[in-house]
C-alpha positions in Angstrom: 120.8 98.2 105.0 123.0 100.3 102.6 126.1 98.6 104.0 124.6 95.1 103.6 123.2 95.9 100.1 126.6 97.3 98.9 128.5 94.2 100.3 125.9 91.8 98.7 126.2 93.6 95.4 130.0 93.4 95.6 129.8 89.7 96.3 127.7 89.1 93.2 130.1 91.1 91.1 133.5 89.8 92.2 132.6 86.2 93.1 130.4 85.5 90.1 130.2 88.1 87.3 133.5 89.9 86.8 135.8 86.9 87.1 133.8 85.2 84.4 134.0 88.2 82.1 130.3 89.0 82.5 129.9 92.7 82.4 127.8 94.7 84.9 126.0 97.8 83.7 125.8 101.5 84.5 128.8 103.3 86.1 130.0 99.9 87.4 130.1 98.6 83.9 131.9 101.7 82.6 134.4 101.4 85.5 135.1 97.8 84.4 135.6 98.9 80.8 137.9 101.7 81.9 139.9 99.4 84.2 140.4 96.9 81.3 141.6 99.7 79.0 143.9 101.5 81.4 145.0 98.7 83.8 143.9 100.8 86.8 141.6 99.3 89.4 137.9 99.7 88.7 137.4 100.7 92.3 139.0 104.1 91.6 136.8 104.6 88.5 133.7 103.7 90.6 134.2 106.9 92.6 135.4 109.1 89.8 132.5 108.3 87.4 129.9 108.7 90.1 130.9 112.2 91.0 128.7 114.0 88.4 125.8 111.8 89.2 126.2 112.6 92.9 126.0 116.3 92.1 122.8 115.7 90.1 121.4 113.7 93.1 122.3 116.5 95.5 120.6 119.2 93.3 117.4 117.2 92.7 117.1 114.9 95.7 118.8 116.5 98.6 122.0 116.0 100.7 120.6 113.0 102.6 120.2 111.0 99.5 123.6 112.1 98.2 125.3 111.1 101.5 123.6 107.7 101.4 124.7 107.2 97.8 128.2 108.3 98.4 128.5 106.0 101.4 127.1 103.1 99.4 129.6 103.7 96.5 132.5 103.9 98.9 131.4 100.6 100.6 130.9 99.0 97.2 134.4 100.2 96.0 136.1 98.9 99.1 134.2 95.6 99.1 135.1 94.9 95.4 138.7 95.7 96.0 138.8 93.3 99.0 136.8 90.5 97.3 138.9 90.7 94.2 141.6 88.7 95.9 139.3 85.7 96.4 138.7 82.9 93.9 135.4 82.9 92.0 132.7 80.7 93.3 132.0 79.0 89.9 133.4 79.1 86.4 130.2 77.9 84.8 128.9 80.8 82.8 125.2 79.8 83.1 125.4 79.5 86.9 127.5 82.7 87.2 125.0 84.6 85.1 121.9 83.5 87.0 123.2 83.4 90.6 125.4 86.6 90.1 122.4 88.5 88.7 120.1 87.5 91.6 122.7 88.5 94.2 123.6 91.8 92.4 119.9 92.8 92.0 119.2 92.0 95.6 122.0 94.2 96.8 121.2 97.1 94.6 117.5 96.9 95.5 118.3 96.9 99.3 120.3 100.1 98.8 117.6 101.8 96.7 114.9 100.8 99.2 117.0 102.3 102.0 117.1 105.7 100.2 120.4 105.5 98.4 122.0 104.2 95.2 125.1 102.3 94.2 125.4 103.6 90.7 125.0 107.0 89.0 122.6 105.6 86.5 120.3 104.5 89.3 120.0 108.2 90.3 118.8 109.1 86.8 116.5 106.1 86.9 115.0 107.1 90.2 114.4 110.6 89.0 112.8 109.5 85.7 110.6 106.8 87.4 109.0 109.5 89.6 107.4 111.1 86.5 106.9 108.0 84.3 105.1 104.7 84.5 108.3 102.6 84.0 110.1 101.2 87.1 113.6 101.9 88.3 114.8 98.5 87.1 113.4 99.0 83.6 115.1 102.3 83.1 118.4 100.8 84.4 118.0 98.0 81.9 117.5 100.3 78.9 120.7 102.3 79.8 122.7 99.2 80.3 121.7 97.8 77.0 123.8 100.6 75.3 126.7 100.1 77.7 126.8 96.4 76.9 127.1 97.2 73.2 129.9 99.7 73.9 131.7 97.0 76.0 131.4 94.5 73.1 132.9 97.0 70.7 135.8 98.1 72.9 136.8 95.4 75.3 134.8 92.2 75.5 133.1 89.9 73.0 129.6 89.8 71.7 129.1 86.6 73.7 130.0 88.5 76.8 127.5 91.3 75.9 124.7 88.7 75.4 125.5 87.1 78.8 125.5 90.6 80.3 122.1 91.4 78.9 120.7 88.2 80.4 122.3 89.1 83.7 120.7 92.5 83.9 117.3 91.2 82.7 117.4 89.0 85.8 119.0 91.7 88.0 116.4 94.4 87.2 113.6 92.1 88.1 115.2 91.4 91.4 115.6 95.2 91.9 111.9 95.7 91.4 111.1 92.8 93.7 113.2 94.2 96.5 112.2 97.9 96.0 108.5 97.3 95.4 108.1 94.2 97.6 107.6 90.5 97.1 103.8 90.6 97.5 101.8 91.7 94.5 99.0 94.0 95.4 95.8 94.6 93.4 93.3 97.5 93.5 89.8 96.3 92.9 86.7 98.3 91.9 83.4 96.6 92.2 80.1 97.9 90.7 77.0 95.9 91.7 73.3 96.4 92.5 73.9 94.8 96.0 77.1 96.6 97.2 76.2 96.3 100.9 75.9 92.5 100.8 79.2 92.2 98.8 81.1 94.6 101.1 79.8 92.7 104.2 80.8 89.3 102.7 84.3 90.6 101.7 84.9 92.1 105.2 84.0 88.7 106.7 86.2 86.7 104.3 89.2 89.0 103.8 89.2 91.4 106.7 90.5 94.2 104.4 89.3 97.8 104.6 87.0 99.0 101.9 85.6 102.3 100.7 82.3 103.3 99.1 82.7 105.7 96.2 79.4 107.3 95.3 78.7 107.4 91.6 75.8 107.6 89.2 74.8 105.4 86.3 75.2 107.2 82.9 72.1 105.6 81.3 69.9 105.2 84.3 71.0 108.3 86.3 70.6 106.2 89.4 73.0 106.6 92.3 75.4 103.8 92.8 77.7 102.7 95.6 81.1 101.6 94.1 83.3 99.4 96.3 87.0 100.1 96.2 89.6 98.0 98.0 93.2 96.7 97.8 94.0 93.0 98.2 97.0 90.8 97.8 97.4 88.4 94.8 96.6 85.5 97.0 93.4 87.1 98.3 92.2 87.9 94.8 90.8 84.5 94.1 88.6 84.6 97.2 87.4 88.1 96.3 86.4 87.0 92.8 84.5 83.9 94.0 82.7 85.8 96.8 81.5 88.5 94.4 80.5 86.0 91.7 78.5 83.9 94.2 76.5 87.0 95.4 76.2 88.8 92.1 77.3 87.1 88.9 76.6 90.3 86.9 78.8 92.5 89.1 81.6 94.4 87.3 85.0 93.7 88.8 87.9 95.9 87.6 91.4 94.8 88.8 94.6 96.9 88.5 98.2 96.4 89.6 99.4 98.5 92.6 103.1 99.3 92.8 103.2 100.5 96.4 100.8 101.1 99.3 101.4 102.9 102.6 99.1 103.4 105.6 96.0 101.5 106.7 96.9 97.8 107.3 99.7 97.9 104.7 103.2 98.4 106.1 105.1 99.3 102.9 107.0 102.5 102.5 109.3 104.2 100.0 112.5 105.9 101.1 112.5 108.2 98.1 
């Protein structure tokens, strides 16, 4: 998956973005800037600039992650050097921005999901996201915003910087989709006076596992059975209508879920 992801990312870079002077972010973006300023291939700077981040990854996330990342960076470097000899797919800036961003984000997301990274800034993003509520893609986008400003001041134009910001806005959403999954999951808490009837109906309609959480009413001091379950976005409408039909006064609290493992959910996180 790391091999595929790195090649996919390289394809998005060299066939859509870089030939149209649309800057990538992170270490890749810095490598493009250094290549433009020095005339040396950006493939060399990809490895040089990633070395300190690889050391951080080794100290904080272990040698397996570091080896996966090093492997991904080497594949990305080789693939960009090879694809650089081919003609770009399109010279339309709008198409290059949209399609290139989707392809790049997909490739980066595949590598992150497999337990590696293609860019040193992604290592920092993964570490920060473990202790914060923001996602990997959002952190990458924030760091790249400053890199794009630097590129506009040193090498490219402000128009290029604006196209680059649009590119990474799309790319970071694709990273999140690939890393966290296409299917949006929701955790649902239901408080009702007839929890057994609701739970039985939901089991029949959805087939999802549920848990009773035993609570107590603050004002009444009466014991309550609180239903907790996780459903997909598509199943949410059925859950709402089923609960409303049985108990219109039931309290239904819904929250977004970034990832689920175990039970009848097959997702996992390589990090």
